[in-house]
MARMI-353286 format. One record per atom (N, C-alpha, C): residue in one letter; atom name; x, y, z. Coordinates in steps of 0.02 Angstrom, whole numbers, always signed. Atoms other than C-alpha are relative to their C-alpha. Layout:
<r=A, a=CA, east=X, north=Y, up=Z>;
...
# end
This chain:
<r=M, a=N, east=+57, north=+29, up=-32>;
<r=M, a=CA, east=+3572, north=+3712, up=+5766>;
<r=M, a=C, east=+2, north=-76, up=-3>;
<r=Q, a=N, east=-3, north=+72, up=+10>;
<r=Q, a=CA, east=+3604, north=+3538, up=+5697>;
<r=Q, a=C, east=+40, north=-35, up=+55>;
<r=Q, a=N, east=-41, north=+30, up=-52>;
<r=Q, a=CA, east=+3739, north=+3506, up=+5828>;
<r=Q, a=C, east=-39, north=-11, up=+65>;
<r=W, a=N, east=+41, north=+7, up=-60>;
<r=W, a=CA, east=+3610, north=+3531, up=+5967>;
<r=W, a=C, east=-49, north=-57, up=-8>;
<r=I, a=N, east=+43, north=+59, up=+12>;
<r=I, a=CA, east=+3495, north=+3403, up=+5887>;
<r=I, a=C, east=+41, north=-63, up=+10>;
<r=F, a=N, east=-43, north=+58, up=-9>;
<r=F, a=CA, east=+3640, north=+3280, up=+5878>;
<r=F, a=C, east=+15, north=-12, up=+74>;
<r=L, a=N, east=-16, north=+7, up=-71>;
<r=L, a=CA, east=+3685, north=+3315, up=+6059>;
<r=L, a=C, east=-61, north=-24, up=+39>;
<r=S, a=N, east=+62, north=+22, up=-34>;
<r=S, a=CA, east=+3504, north=+3295, up=+6117>;
<r=S, a=C, east=-14, north=-74, up=-14>;
<r=L, a=N, east=+10, north=+70, up=+17>;
<r=L, a=CA, east=+3489, north=+3130, up=+6024>;
<r=L, a=C, east=+53, north=-45, up=+32>;
<r=A, a=N, east=-53, north=+37, up=-34>;
<r=A, a=CA, east=+3656, north=+3073, up=+6096>;
<r=A, a=C, east=-18, north=-11, up=+73>;
<r=I, a=N, east=+21, north=+5, up=-70>;
<r=I, a=CA, east=+3592, north=+3109, up=+6271>;
<r=I, a=C, east=-58, north=-49, up=+7>;
<r=L, a=N, east=+57, north=+46, up=-2>;
<r=L, a=CA, east=+3428, north=+3019, up=+6237>;
<r=L, a=C, east=+22, north=-72, up=-11>;
<r=S, a=N, east=-25, north=+68, up=+13>;
<r=S, a=CA, east=+3519, north=+2867, up=+6166>;
<r=S, a=C, east=+37, north=-28, up=+60>;
<r=E, a=N, east=-38, north=+22, up=-59>;
<r=E, a=CA, east=+3636, north=+2859, up=+6315>;
<r=E, a=C, east=-46, north=-15, up=+59>;
<r=V, a=N, east=+47, north=+10, up=-55>;
<r=V, a=CA, east=+3492, north=+2875, up=+6438>;
<r=V, a=C, east=-40, north=-65, up=-10>;
<r=I, a=N, east=+36, north=+63, up=+15>;
<r=I, a=CA, east=+3394, north=+2735, up=+6353>;
<r=I, a=C, east=+46, north=-60, up=+13>;
<r=A, a=N, east=-47, north=+56, up=-9>;
<r=A, a=CA, east=+3548, north=+2622, up=+6350>;
<r=A, a=C, east=+13, north=-12, up=+75>;
<r=T, a=N, east=-15, north=+7, up=-71>;
<r=T, a=CA, east=+3589, north=+2656, up=+6533>;
<r=T, a=C, east=-61, north=-26, up=+38>;
<r=S, a=N, east=+62, north=+23, up=-33>;
<r=S, a=CA, east=+3407, north=+2628, up=+6583>;
<r=S, a=C, east=-10, north=-75, up=-7>;
<r=F, a=N, east=+7, north=+72, up=+12>;
<r=F, a=CA, east=+3417, north=+2452, up=+6511>;
<r=F, a=C, east=+56, north=-42, up=+29>;
<r=L, a=N, east=-57, north=+37, up=-25>;
<r=L, a=CA, east=+3582, north=+2404, up=+6593>;
<r=L, a=C, east=-20, north=-52, up=+52>;
<r=K, a=N, east=+19, north=+47, up=-53>;
<r=K, a=CA, east=+3503, north=+2324, up=+6746>;
<r=K, a=C, east=-38, north=-60, up=-28>;
<r=A, a=N, east=+40, north=+53, up=+30>;
<r=A, a=CA, east=+3383, north=+2223, up=+6637>;
<r=A, a=C, east=+43, north=-51, up=-38>;
<r=T, a=N, east=-42, north=+47, up=+36>;
<r=T, a=CA, east=+3530, north=+2142, up=+6546>;
<r=T, a=C, east=+22, north=-58, up=+44>;
<r=E, a=N, east=-23, north=+50, up=-49>;
<r=E, a=CA, east=+3571, north=+2044, up=+6705>;
<r=E, a=C, east=+70, north=-24, up=-17>;
<r=G, a=N, east=-70, north=+16, up=+15>;
<r=G, a=CA, east=+3756, north=+2052, up=+6668>;
<r=G, a=C, east=+10, north=-22, up=-72>;
<r=F, a=N, east=-2, north=+15, up=+72>;
<r=F, a=CA, east=+3728, north=+2042, up=+6479>;
<r=F, a=C, east=-16, north=-74, up=-14>;
<r=T, a=N, east=+22, north=+69, up=+12>;
<r=T, a=CA, east=+3646, north=+1871, up=+6495>;
<r=T, a=C, east=-67, north=-2, up=-35>;
<r=R, a=N, east=+64, north=-3, up=+35>;
<r=R, a=CA, east=+3481, north=+1929, up=+6420>;
<r=R, a=C, east=+10, north=+38, up=-65>;
<r=F, a=N, east=-17, north=-26, up=+67>;
<r=F, a=CA, east=+3488, north=+1962, up=+6233>;
<r=F, a=C, east=-32, north=+67, up=-15>;
<r=C, a=N, east=+34, north=-62, up=+22>;
<r=C, a=CA, east=+3355, north=+2096, up=+6201>;
<r=C, a=C, east=+22, north=+62, up=+38>;
<r=P, a=N, east=-24, north=-60, up=-35>;
<r=P, a=CA, east=+3402, north=+2216, up=+6341>;
<r=P, a=C, east=+74, north=+15, up=-16>;
<r=S, a=N, east=-70, north=-10, up=+17>;
<r=S, a=CA, east=+3586, north=+2188, up=+6299>;
<r=S, a=C, east=+7, north=+34, up=-67>;
<r=L, a=N, east=-1, north=-31, up=+66>;
<r=L, a=CA, east=+3553, north=+2233, up=+6118>;
<r=L, a=C, east=-18, north=+74, up=+4>;
<r=V, a=N, east=+19, north=-70, up=-9>;
<r=V, a=CA, east=+3465, north=+2394, up=+6171>;
<r=V, a=C, east=+58, north=+40, up=+29>;
<r=V, a=N, east=-57, north=-35, up=-32>;
<r=V, a=CA, east=+3615, north=+2440, up=+6280>;
<r=V, a=C, east=+56, north=+11, up=-51>;
<r=V, a=N, east=-56, north=-6, up=+48>;
<r=V, a=CA, east=+3746, north=+2406, up=+6145>;
<r=V, a=C, east=-18, north=+49, up=-56>;
<r=V, a=N, east=+21, north=-45, up=+54>;
<r=V, a=CA, east=+3649, north=+2493, up=+6005>;
<r=V, a=C, east=-7, north=+71, up=+27>;
<r=G, a=N, east=+9, north=-66, up=-29>;
<r=G, a=CA, east=+3604, north=+2638, up=+6120>;
<r=G, a=C, east=+66, north=+36, up=+12>;
<r=Y, a=N, east=-65, north=-32, up=-12>;
<r=Y, a=CA, east=+3784, north=+2670, up=+6172>;
<r=Y, a=C, east=+37, north=+14, up=-66>;
<r=L, a=N, east=-32, north=-14, up=+65>;
<r=L, a=CA, east=+3850, north=+2652, up=+5994>;
<r=L, a=C, east=-30, north=+62, up=-33>;
<r=L, a=N, east=+33, north=-59, up=+28>;
<r=L, a=CA, east=+3721, north=+2777, up=+5933>;
<r=L, a=C, east=+17, north=+63, up=+38>;
<r=A, a=N, east=-16, north=-59, up=-42>;
<r=A, a=CA, east=+3756, north=+2894, up=+6079>;
<r=A, a=C, east=+69, north=+27, up=-17>;
<r=F, a=N, east=-68, north=-23, up=+14>;
<r=F, a=CA, east=+3943, north=+2899, up=+6045>;
<r=F, a=C, east=+7, north=+25, up=-72>;
<r=Y, a=N, east=-2, north=-24, up=+69>;
<r=Y, a=CA, east=+3918, north=+2917, up=+5858>;
<r=Y, a=C, east=-28, north=+71, up=-4>;
<r=L, a=N, east=+31, north=-66, up=+2>;
<r=L, a=CA, east=+3800, north=+3064, up=+5882>;
<r=L, a=C, east=+42, north=+52, up=+38>;
<r=L, a=N, east=-45, north=-45, up=-37>;
<r=L, a=CA, east=+3917, north=+3140, up=+6012>;
<r=L, a=C, east=+59, north=+20, up=-44>;
<r=S, a=N, east=-57, north=-16, up=+45>;
<r=S, a=CA, east=+4059, north=+3129, up=+5885>;
<r=S, a=C, east=-20, north=+51, up=-53>;
<r=L, a=N, east=+24, north=-51, up=+48>;
<r=L, a=CA, east=+3953, north=+3227, up=+5760>;
<r=L, a=C, east=-6, north=+68, up=+33>;
<r=T, a=N, east=+6, north=-62, up=-38>;
<r=T, a=CA, east=+3921, north=+3357, up=+5893>;
<r=T, a=C, east=+67, north=+35, up=+7>;
<r=L, a=N, east=-66, north=-28, up=-13>;
<r=L, a=CA, east=+4107, north=+3380, up=+5920>;
<r=L, a=C, east=+31, north=+34, up=-60>;
<r=K, a=N, east=-24, north=-37, up=+58>;
<r=K, a=CA, east=+4129, north=+3449, up=+5745>;
<r=K, a=C, east=-7, north=+75, up=+11>;
<r=T, a=N, east=+11, north=-72, up=-10>;
<r=T, a=CA, east=+4063, north=+3616, up=+5807>;
<r=T, a=C, east=-1, north=+22, up=+73>;
<r=I, a=N, east=+1, north=-18, up=-71>;
<r=I, a=CA, east=+4051, north=+3611, up=+5998>;
<r=I, a=C, east=+63, north=-29, up=+32>;
<r=P, a=N, east=-60, north=+25, up=-33>;
<r=P, a=CA, east=+4211, north=+3596, up=+6102>;
<r=P, a=C, east=-15, north=-62, up=+43>;
<r=V, a=N, east=+11, north=+63, up=-34>;
<r=V, a=CA, east=+4232, north=+3424, up=+6180>;
<r=V, a=C, east=-17, north=+9, up=+75>;
<r=G, a=N, east=+13, north=-10, up=-72>;
<r=G, a=CA, east=+4235, north=+3488, up=+6360>;
<r=G, a=C, east=-71, north=+24, up=+13>;
<r=I, a=N, east=+67, north=-27, up=-7>;
<r=I, a=CA, east=+4073, north=+3584, up=+6339>;
<r=I, a=C, east=-52, north=-53, up=-18>;
<r=A, a=N, east=+48, north=+51, up=+22>;
<r=A, a=CA, east=+3983, north=+3447, up=+6242>;
<r=A, a=C, east=-4, north=-56, up=+51>;
<r=Y, a=N, east=+0, north=+55, up=-49>;
<r=Y, a=CA, east=+4036, north=+3314, up=+6367>;
<r=Y, a=C, east=-32, north=+21, up=+66>;
<r=A, a=N, east=+30, north=-24, up=-62>;
<r=A, a=CA, east=+3986, north=+3421, up=+6516>;
<r=A, a=C, east=-77, north=+0, up=-6>;
<r=I, a=N, east=+72, north=-1, up=+10>;
<r=I, a=CA, east=+3812, north=+3445, up=+6444>;
<r=I, a=C, east=-27, north=-71, up=-6>;
<r=W, a=N, east=+21, north=+69, up=+12>;
<r=W, a=CA, east=+3797, north=+3264, up=+6387>;
<r=W, a=C, east=-1, north=-40, up=+66>;
<r=S, a=N, east=-3, north=+39, up=-62>;
<r=S, a=CA, east=+3853, north=+3188, up=+6552>;
<r=S, a=C, east=-45, north=+29, up=+54>;
<r=G, a=N, east=+43, north=-31, up=-51>;
<r=G, a=CA, east=+3762, north=+3314, up=+6662>;
<r=G, a=C, east=-74, north=-15, up=-12>;
<r=A, a=N, east=+70, north=+15, up=+16>;
<r=A, a=CA, east=+3596, north=+3293, up=+6573>;
<r=A, a=C, east=-14, north=-74, up=+10>;
<r=G, a=N, east=+9, north=+73, up=-8>;
<r=G, a=CA, east=+3620, north=+3104, up=+6571>;
<r=G, a=C, east=-6, north=-20, up=+73>;
<r=V, a=N, east=+3, north=+16, up=-72>;
<r=V, a=CA, east=+3653, north=+3096, up=+6759>;
<r=V, a=C, east=-68, north=+18, up=+28>;
<r=V, a=N, east=+64, north=-23, up=-27>;
<r=V, a=CA, east=+3498, north=+3197, up=+6799>;
<r=V, a=C, east=-58, north=-43, up=-27>;
<r=L, a=N, east=+54, north=+40, up=+29>;
<r=L, a=CA, east=+3386, north=+3101, up=+6679>;
<r=L, a=C, east=+0, north=-72, up=+27>;
<r=I, a=N, east=-4, north=+68, up=-27>;
<r=I, a=CA, east=+3448, north=+2931, up=+6740>;
<r=I, a=C, east=-23, north=-1, up=+73>;
<r=A, a=N, east=+23, north=-3, up=-69>;
<r=A, a=CA, east=+3420, north=+2983, up=+6921>;
<r=A, a=C, east=-76, north=+5, up=+4>;
<r=I, a=N, east=+73, north=-7, up=+2>;
<r=I, a=CA, east=+3241, north=+3034, up=+6879>;
<r=I, a=C, east=-32, north=-66, up=-22>;
<r=I, a=N, east=+27, north=+64, up=+22>;
<r=I, a=CA, east=+3210, north=+2871, up=+6785>;
<r=I, a=C, east=+6, north=-52, up=+55>;
<r=G, a=N, east=-9, north=+46, up=-57>;
<r=G, a=CA, east=+3281, north=+2772, up=+6931>;
<r=G, a=C, east=-51, north=+12, up=+54>;
<r=W, a=N, east=+49, north=-18, up=-51>;
<r=W, a=CA, east=+3167, north=+2864, up=+7050>;
<r=W, a=C, east=-71, north=-19, up=-22>;
<r=L, a=N, east=+68, north=+11, up=+24>;
<r=L, a=CA, east=+3011, north=+2850, up=+6941>;
<r=L, a=C, east=-16, north=-74, up=-14>;
<r=F, a=N, east=+15, north=+67, up=+25>;
<r=F, a=CA, east=+3027, north=+2673, up=+6872>;
<r=F, a=C, east=+36, north=-56, up=+36>;
<r=L, a=N, east=-38, north=+53, up=-33>;
<r=L, a=CA, east=+3155, north=+2578, up=+6975>;
<r=L, a=C, east=-4, north=+4, up=+76>;
<r=E, a=N, east=+12, north=-8, up=-72>;
<r=E, a=CA, east=+3095, north=+2633, up=+7147>;
<r=E, a=C, east=+63, north=+15, up=+40>;
<r=Q, a=N, east=-61, north=-21, up=-34>;
<r=Q, a=CA, east=+3263, north=+2709, up=+7191>;
<r=Q, a=C, east=-14, north=+68, up=+32>;
<r=S, a=N, east=+16, north=-62, up=-36>;
<r=S, a=CA, east=+3252, north=+2845, up=+7322>;
<r=S, a=C, east=+51, north=+54, up=-14>;
<r=L, a=N, east=-43, north=-59, up=+5>;
<r=L, a=CA, east=+3322, north=+3020, up=+7309>;
<r=L, a=C, east=-10, north=+40, up=+64>;
<r=D, a=N, east=+6, north=-41, up=-60>;
<r=D, a=CA, east=+3359, north=+3108, up=+7473>;
<r=D, a=C, east=+16, north=+73, up=-16>;
<r=I, a=N, east=-10, north=-72, up=+10>;
<r=I, a=CA, east=+3379, north=+3295, up=+7496>;
<r=I, a=C, east=+70, north=+16, up=-27>;
<r=P, a=N, east=-66, north=-15, up=+29>;
<r=P, a=CA, east=+3569, north=+3298, up=+7467>;
<r=P, a=C, east=+5, north=-22, up=-74>;
<r=A, a=N, east=-1, north=+22, up=+70>;
<r=A, a=CA, east=+3545, north=+3198, up=+7305>;
<r=A, a=C, east=-38, north=+49, up=-44>;
<r=I, a=N, east=+40, north=-47, up=+39>;
<r=I, a=CA, east=+3410, north=+3317, up=+7245>;
<r=I, a=C, east=+38, north=+66, up=-8>;
<r=I, a=N, east=-39, north=-62, up=+4>;
<r=I, a=CA, east=+3519, north=+3468, up=+7287>;
<r=I, a=C, east=+57, north=-8, up=-50>;
<r=G, a=N, east=-54, north=+13, up=+46>;
<r=G, a=CA, east=+3665, north=+3390, up=+7194>;
<r=G, a=C, east=-23, north=-1, up=-73>;
<r=L, a=N, east=+28, north=+2, up=+68>;
<r=L, a=CA, east=+3556, north=+3356, up=+7041>;
<r=L, a=C, east=-18, north=+71, up=-23>;
<r=L, a=N, east=+17, north=-69, up=+17>;
<r=L, a=CA, east=+3493, north=+3536, up=+7045>;
<r=L, a=C, east=+63, north=+40, up=-17>;
<r=L, a=N, east=-63, north=-34, up=+15>;
<r=L, a=CA, east=+3673, north=+3597, up=+7049>;
<r=L, a=C, east=+27, north=-20, up=-69>;
<r=I, a=N, east=-21, north=+22, up=+67>;
<r=I, a=CA, east=+3712, north=+3491, up=+6895>;
<r=I, a=C, east=-41, north=+36, up=-53>;
<r=V, a=N, east=+44, north=-36, up=+48>;
<r=V, a=CA, east=+3562, north=+3567, up=+6804>;
<r=V, a=C, east=+22, north=+73, up=-4>;
<r=A, a=N, east=-22, north=-70, up=+0>;
<r=A, a=CA, east=+3620, north=+3740, up=+6857>;
<r=A, a=C, east=+65, north=+8, up=-39>;
<r=G, a=N, east=-63, north=-3, up=+36>;
<r=G, a=CA, east=+3794, north=+3705, up=+6790>;
<r=G, a=C, east=-9, north=-5, up=-75>;
<r=V, a=N, east=+14, north=+7, up=+72>;
<r=V, a=CA, east=+3728, north=+3647, up=+6621>;
<r=V, a=C, east=-33, north=+64, up=-27>;
<r=L, a=N, east=+33, north=-62, up=+21>;
<r=L, a=CA, east=+3616, north=+3801, up=+6611>;
<r=L, a=C, east=+50, north=+58, up=-4>;
<r=I, a=N, east=-50, north=-54, up=+0>;
<r=I, a=CA, east=+3760, north=+3918, up=+6655>;
<r=I, a=C, east=+44, north=-6, up=-62>;
<r=I, a=N, east=-41, north=+10, up=+59>;
<r=I, a=CA, east=+3867, north=+3840, up=+6519>;
<r=I, a=C, east=-37, north=+23, up=-63>;
<r=N, a=N, east=+38, north=-15, up=+61>;
<r=N, a=CA, east=+3730, north=+3857, up=+6389>;
<r=N, a=C, east=-18, north=+73, up=-6>;
<r=V, a=N, east=+24, north=-70, up=+3>;
<r=V, a=CA, east=+3673, north=+4032, up=+6434>;
<r=V, a=C, east=+57, north=+50, up=+0>;
<r=F, a=N, east=-50, north=-52, up=-10>;
<r=F, a=CA, east=+3832, north=+4122, up=+6484>;
<r=F, a=C, east=+68, north=-13, up=-32>;
<r=S, a=N, east=-66, north=+15, up=+27>;
<r=S, a=CA, east=+3982, north=+4032, up=+6408>;
<r=S, a=C, east=+6, north=+23, up=-73>;
<r=K, a=N, east=-14, north=-21, up=+68>;
<r=K, a=CA, east=+4056, north=+4111, up=+6253>;
<r=K, a=C, east=+33, north=-57, up=-39>;
<r=T, a=N, east=-30, north=+58, up=+32>;
<r=T, a=CA, east=+4135, north=+3942, up=+6216>;
<r=T, a=C, east=-50, north=-39, up=-40>;
<r=V, a=N, east=+53, north=+37, up=+34>;
<r=V, a=CA, east=+3969, north=+3868, up=+6162>;
<r=V, a=C, east=-22, north=+38, up=-61>;
<r=S, a=N, east=+23, north=-32, up=+63>;
<r=S, a=CA, east=+3922, north=+3903, up=+5982>;
<r=S, a=C, east=-75, north=-12, up=-8>;
<r=H, a=N, east=+74, north=+6, up=+7>;
<r=H, a=CA, east=+3735, north=+3938, up=+5968>;
<r=H, a=C, east=-20, north=+13, up=-70>;
# end
């Protein structure tokens, strides 16, 4: 169960870091840049802990898939970035893929 907490925190850290990337203005602003660097360092550290028990391909698929969907939602909600129907369908397919891996794959250790 601990590996899923690590993976969830890795995803959260990556999403926070990515959400602040635009605010860094090319890493010329200190505080947003610090959030990005610390967020990514924490995300990769937590992901490395996850890999002690979850195969790298599975962990990375879940980590990147969840991150893509969450960043798209944050962009839509807070950065006024639009999502058209094909983008929404694509995001739903990513969510479906992550769910299929988690529910049906015997590779994932629950």
